[in-house]
N, C-alpha and C positions, 0 to 999 in steps of 0.2 A: 627532422621533419618527415612527414608523410604526405604524399600527394595521391588522392584517389581520383582517377580520371576516367571521364566518359560514361559514368553510371547514370541510371535513371533514379533521380532523388524523389523519395517520398518523405517529406519533412515533417509530416503530421500536423502541419499548420495550414498549407495550401491544399485544396482537394485534388487539384491536378498535379501529377508528378512532372518533373522537368529534368532535362539533362544538363549535368553541371560537373565541374570539378570541386574537390573538397580538400582544402589544405589544413593539416593537422600539425600542431607544435605545442610543446609543454603540456600536453594532455587535453588541450582545448582546440575546438574548431576555430581556425584563425580566419579563413576565407572560403566563401562559397561563390563561384563564378564560372563562367565559360572560359576555356582555353587558359587556365592558369599556367604561366610558363614554368618548366622544370628548372629548378635552380640547383646549386651545388649542395651537397650534403643532404638531398632530398631522395627518399625512397619512394618510387613510383609504383602505385598498385593500378594496373589496368582493369577497370571494371566494365569494359564495353560489353554490351548485351546482358548486363547484370543490373540488379535492383539494390537500391541503398536505403536502409530504414534507420531510424534512431533505435538504440537499445531498448528493449521492453521493460516496462516499470510494473511492478506489482504494489498495489496499494494496501493490501491486507493479507498477511500469512504468519506463519510460525517457523519458517525455515531456519535452521541453526539452533533452535531450541528444542527441536525433536530430532532424534538420532536416526539416520538412514540405516535400516537393517538391524538395529540393536534393541528393539523392543522397549519395554516399560523403563529399563534402566537409563535409556538415553533421553527420556522425556523431560524436559525442564520448563515446559511452558504453561503449567498450571500449579500454582501453590495451593495444596490441599489442606492446609492447616489454618487458614484465615480467610474468611469470606471477603474481607475488605482489606487489601494490601497495596495501597497506591504507591508505597515506597519501593516496591519492586522495580527493577530497571531490566527491560529486555537484553540490553546490551551485556549485562553480567551473565546471561545464560547462554550466549551464542557459542557454538562450536565451529569455529572458522574453517576448519579442515574437513568438516563433514562432506561426504561425497555428493550430497544433494546440491551444494553450490556449484560443482563442476557440471553436473547434469542441467542445472538451470542455465548457466552461461552458454552451454552448447546449444540450448533451445533458445538462445537469443535474449534471455532475461538478465538484464545487467544491473538493475537496481531493484531492491525489494524493501518493503517496510514490514519489519518483524517484531514480534513481541509476545507478550502473555496471551493465554487463551481466554476461554469464556467461562471457566468454572466459577469465577469470582464476581461479585458485584462490582468491585474494583480490583483489577488485576495488576496494574503498574503501567509503566510507559513503554511505548513502541520507539524504534529507532529505525532510520533509513541508511541502508548500507549498500555498497557494490557487492557483486557476487564473486569477487576475485580477491584472494588475499590469504594470508596465513595468520594474521592476528586481527581480531575484530576490531580494535581500536583504529587500525590503519585503513579500514573498509568504511568508516562512517562518512555519510554525507551529512547528516543531520540527527543529532540525539534528541531525545524527549520530544518526538514528533507529536505525540498524542497520549492521552491517558485512557487506557482501556476500561470500559464498563460493559456490563452485560445485563440483558433483559431475557426473558423467556425461560425455556425449559432447563437450560444447563445449570444455572445457579440453584434452581429448585431441586434438581436431581442430585447434585453433588452435596448440597448442604441440608437436604430434607430432614435429616435427623440432628441437625445442629442448628435449628432455629430459623429456617428459611424454606418453607413449604408451599408459599403461594406467590403470585406476581406482586401482590400488595406488599409482601414483606421485602421483596427484592427492591421495590420502588422506596419503601420506607428506609431501608438501610442506606441506599445511596443518598437520599435527602438528608439523613441524619449525618453522614459524613460531610456533605457540602455544606449544611448549616454549621457544623463544627469549624470546618475549614474557613467559612466566611468570618466567623467570629475570632478565630485564631489570627487569620491575616489582618483584621482590623486592629487587633491589640498590638501585632508586630509593627504595623504602620505607625501607631500612636507612640510606641516606645521609641521609634526611630533608632538613633545610635546609642541610646542609653539601655545598655544591657541589663541593668538592674530592674528595669520595668518590663522587659519582655516576658512573655507567659513561658512556663517551663517547656523545654524543647520537646516537640512531638514529631517524629520523623514522618508519620503519615500526613499530618497536617502540612508540613513543609512541602511535601510532595505535591499537595493540592493547591498550594497557593498560586502556581502559574495558571491553573484551570479557573480558579475564582477571579482571577485578574484578566482573564481572557487572552492570556499569552500562549496558552496550549489548549487545543480542543479535547473534548471528550470523544472517544472513539467507540461508538455505541453499537454493540452486537445486538442486532434485532432482526428476526425474520418474519414474524407474523405482524399483521396490520396493527393490532392492539399494542403490541411491543413497541413498534415504530412510533406510534402516537404517544405512549407513555414517555419514551425517550424524548420526543420533542417537547412535551408538556414540562418535564423537569428541567430541561436546557432553558426554556423560556423562563421558568420560575426564577432560576438563579442567574439569568443573563450571561450563560456561558456559551462559548463556541462548541460546535459539535459536527461530527461527520456521522453517517450512518453506514453500518457495515452490514452486509448480507442482503437484506431488503428483498427477501425471497418472494413476499406477497406485494411487492411494490406496484406491480401492474394493476392490483385491485384497487389501489388508491392513487393513481397516477396524477389526478387533478390537484389533489392535496399536496403531494410531494413536489409538483412543479410550482405551486404556489409558495411553499416553505422555502425552497431553494437550498437545501442542505446538500453537500456533496454526498454522492451515493456510489457505494462499492457493492456490486452485485455478484453474488456466487457464494460458495462453489455450486455450480450446476451439473457438473460431470460426476455425479453421485447418485445413489439411491435415495429415495425419501425415507431416511433412517429414523425419523421421529416425527411426531404429529405436526409440528410447525413447518415441515417442509413439504406437506402434502400437495401444496399448489405451486410448487417450483416449476419454472418453464424457461426454456431457451428464448422465449419471446420477450421476457421481462426486460432486459437491458434495451432492446430496440424500442419497446413501447415507451420506456422512460426517456430515451434520447430523443424520440420524435417530439415529445411533450416539452422539451427544452431543459430537461434535467442534465446536470454534469454527472455523467456515468463512467465508472470505471468497472472492468470486469475483473474478477479475482479468482484465484485458485484456492485460497485459503490453506496453501500448502502446510503440511504434507496431506491434507485431505485429498486434494488433487496434486499430483507431483508437479513442482514449479515449472519445470519445462514444457508442460502443456497449456500454459498460458495463451499462446497464440492460437491453439487449437480450439480453446474455449470461445475465443473471439470469433473463430471460423464457424463454430456451431451457432453462434448468435446470428451471424451473417445468413446461415442457411435457414434460419427461423424467421428472416425478414429484416434484420438490422442492416442499415446502410453500411456498406463496407468501409467508408472512410470514418464513420463514427465509431465502428468497431476498432479500426486502427487507433483512433484517438483514445479509445477505452482502455488501451494497454500501453499508451505512450504519454501523451501530454496531459490528459485527464487524471490519471493516477499521480503524476508528478505534481499537479495542482492540489489534488486531495491531500497529499501529505506535505505540501508547502515547500517543494524543492524544484518548482518549475523554472528557476533561474538557472539551474544546473543541468538538469536531464529532462527527457521527454520529447524532445523535438531536435531536429538538425537545423541548428541556427548559429551564426557567428557568436563566439564568446562562450558557448556552452561546453560541457564535458565532451570529449570526443568519444562517446559510447555509440558505435556504429556497427550495423549489420551489413553484410553484402550476401545477397541471396540470388538464387536462379529463377525466383518467381515470387509470387504472392505468399508470404509466410503464414497467412491465415488459411492456406490450403495445405492439407497434411502432407502432400507429395513434394512440396517445396523443400529444397535443401538449403541450410544456412551454411555458406561456404567459408565466411571469415566473420569473426567477432572481435571488435576493438573496444577495450575498456579503459578510459582515461588515456586514449591515443596509443595503448599497447596491444599489439596483436596476440590475443589470447587463444583463439580458436581458429584452425585453418584445416579445411577438409578438401 
């Protein structure tokens, strides 16, 4: 067991930090209290004068499906041969030993939600994993977290010469797949255990059944206001769950988004406005949305922004007016909720995974050093 003593705990639940000890055992946070006695076979870590935070969580990126420093050959996050491929699984493309994971954990990012990119109308499923491991299967926190879909310029650009040159066609293709999946799912339900009555096996439709049944949300790539509204319209038409990703122009429609109550993942903002739909991007966006009562996560969309800069992105949002505690929650408990794993990660609470950072200051400030990182109770970074 490990006993972290005398640190100032920022648990991402209570706005005010407090001094306490943290007892860790079997990969979990066993107890949080003052003056926990040192027992036998307990390794003590003295955190006097230091700060303790939960490991940071990324709600939306592509780490592991893109190769660090190896160019196009290492990119596995966009299937370019099929505009609608919901049967793809992000887990199958992860390179667990990619150096980007080590960089991420050294930056305090201990859990990521990664999966296919935005070239496709339907791209496949995302998976939540820890950033430490040699084999992706052993890193999984939750598989099939969400089904990626995309609106806006990317599907238009990639498939412009393959039957998808307008936003109307993007929406029509998504609707077509959802209609087919709804019909397929109904036939499967009617057939029950009688395999002779089941429809012919369709791997794409099988992959979409959890979406149609509300067991897995759509993860909708949408930057511009109209794309955001298109995503909401279609989600409501089919009665499916959804999270909104990027939300670059969210500050322009803050009242509508606050009323709709979809989880929002905002970013990447630490980039140039490389395409038309990014022309209104602003560091003020996450703060504006958070103040309106939206559930906001800040994302890097790694490798668009390197994963280790997630806390720095939150710091930039603070510099633009976001409440510091809201910014901390935007890279801890909010993304954990966004991807449905808040029972495991995102805050320092008893019973949760022991993903813990020890720092010499506020990690949202670029000068702060992350001194120790624990993942599942194991010390994986020490500086």
